N, C-alpha and C positions, 0 to 999 in steps of 0.2 A: 775455690770458684765460689761466688756467690749463688745459690739455687732457688732460694724463698725469697722474692722480690715483691714488694705490694705499693700500689699506686693508691693513696687515700683521696678520695673524691667527695667532700661534703657538698650536699646540695639543698636547696630549698627553692622550689619553682624552677626546676631546671630540666622540665618535661621536652623541651625542644632540643635542647643541647645534650642530654644524656645520651641518646641513640647514637651521636656522632663521636663524642669524647671517647667514649669507653672503647670502640673498636679501634680508634686512632691511637690509644695508649697501648692496646695489646699487640698492635701490629709492630710495635717498636722492638719488642724482643719475647719469644716465647717463653722466659721465665717470669715475665711481669704478670701480675694479678692485680684485680682492682677490687677495692672496698668502697662502695657507695655508702657514707654516711647521710642517710636522709633526716631532716629534721621535721617530719610530719607535713610535706608539702602539699597544700591543698590544690595543687594542680596534677596530682596524680604521679608525680616523679618517683616515689617509692614503689607503686604499682609496676611502673616501667621498670624500674631496677629489678624487682622480683622476677619478672618474666625474662629479663636478660639472663638473671643467675641461674634460672630453671634451663637455660639452653646453652649457657656458656659456663664451664666449670671453675673458669678462672675468674668469674665474677662473683662477688660475695655482699650482702647487703647488711647494714646494720640500722635498725630504725630506732628512731629517738621519739618520744611522745610529744613533743614541743620544740619549737624553736628556740635553740640554748646559745646560739652565736658560733661564729665561725672558728674560734679557740678552742671553746668546748669540744666542738664536733671533731678538730685535729687530734686532742687529747684523747678522745674517745677512740678514735682510728688508730692512734698509735699505741693504747693499750690494748685494744683487739689484736693488733700486729703482734704486739710482743706475747701476747697470751697464746698466740697460734704458732709461733717459733719462727716468724719472717726474720731475714737475717738484714735486710736493708728496707727502709720505708721512704717514699716520696710524697708530697701533697701536691695537688695539682686541682686548679680551679675548673669547674665544668663548663664554664664559658669561653675556653680556648684563649684566655688572658695568659696562660701558660701552654706553651708550645710541646707537645709530646715528643716532637722530634728531636728535643734535646736530650731525652732520655738516654739513648744508646752511649752519647759522650759522657754523661756521667757515670754510667755503668763502667765503662772503661777506666776512668778516672779512680774511681771507688775501687775497683779491682786491681788495678795498679799499685794504688796506696795501702791496699789490705796485704797484697803479695809483698810488699816489702816491709811489712810488720809495722805500718802507720796507723792502723786501725785496728780497734776491738770494740766488742759488745755490739749495740743496736746502732745502726747507721742511719742518720735521717738528711734528706736533702729536701730544699724547696724550690722548684724551678718558677722564675718571675719573668715576665715578658720584657723586663729591663735588662736582661741577660745577667743580673746579680743573682746569685744563688746563696740561700740562706736558710737556716734551720727552720723557722716558722716565723710569720708576720702576720698580724690581724690588727685592724683598726689603725693603720698607720705606724703602728710601734712593733718593733721585733721583741720577741721573748729574750730575755737575758738570765744571768745566774746560772743555775745549774742547767739549764736548757742548752747553752751555747758550748761548744767545744772548740777544737783548734781549726785554723784556717788551712785549705787544700786550694792550690791554685791549678786550675785546670788549663790545658793547652791553648784556648782561645782567650786565655786572661780573666776568665770569670772566677769569682770566688766561691767556694763551697765551705759550707760550716758541718762538721759533722759532731756526735754527741757521743762521749762515752759513758756518761753517767745516768742516761735516762733508766737504764734498767733498774738501777739502785733507787731510783726516786719511788 
């Protein structure tokens, strides 16, 4: 059974959304934790994230000095999660374009695949509002090559991609 689960939420000027999205994620499963990766938001998003982390042990913050882009924020979050020993990592946007309500279904699907011996190493899943789930997407393009693994079909017909090679990267 997976015990250490991380949802990576990159932020830049998300002061309005962050106080809503973090509780919405945390209520989906008591094993879920959130890492806010903030790119020095001028609207105080990083400070809000810090205050949340002080009162919620399942919230963590990674501050970056400048806006470096969504892809780099996700990579920094994945690296942090791997360094901390998380077994599964999810990406979610702070603006609710990814519905946290999908997380429990994916946890079930991942655990079923893991119990059947289908998964090993780090598992990463991206929840998109379109109902398609993939490893990572930025700037309209999906990461390819070493980042993408095999496909896993979920009961609702959506596709999950997971990665067995990220640890070796």
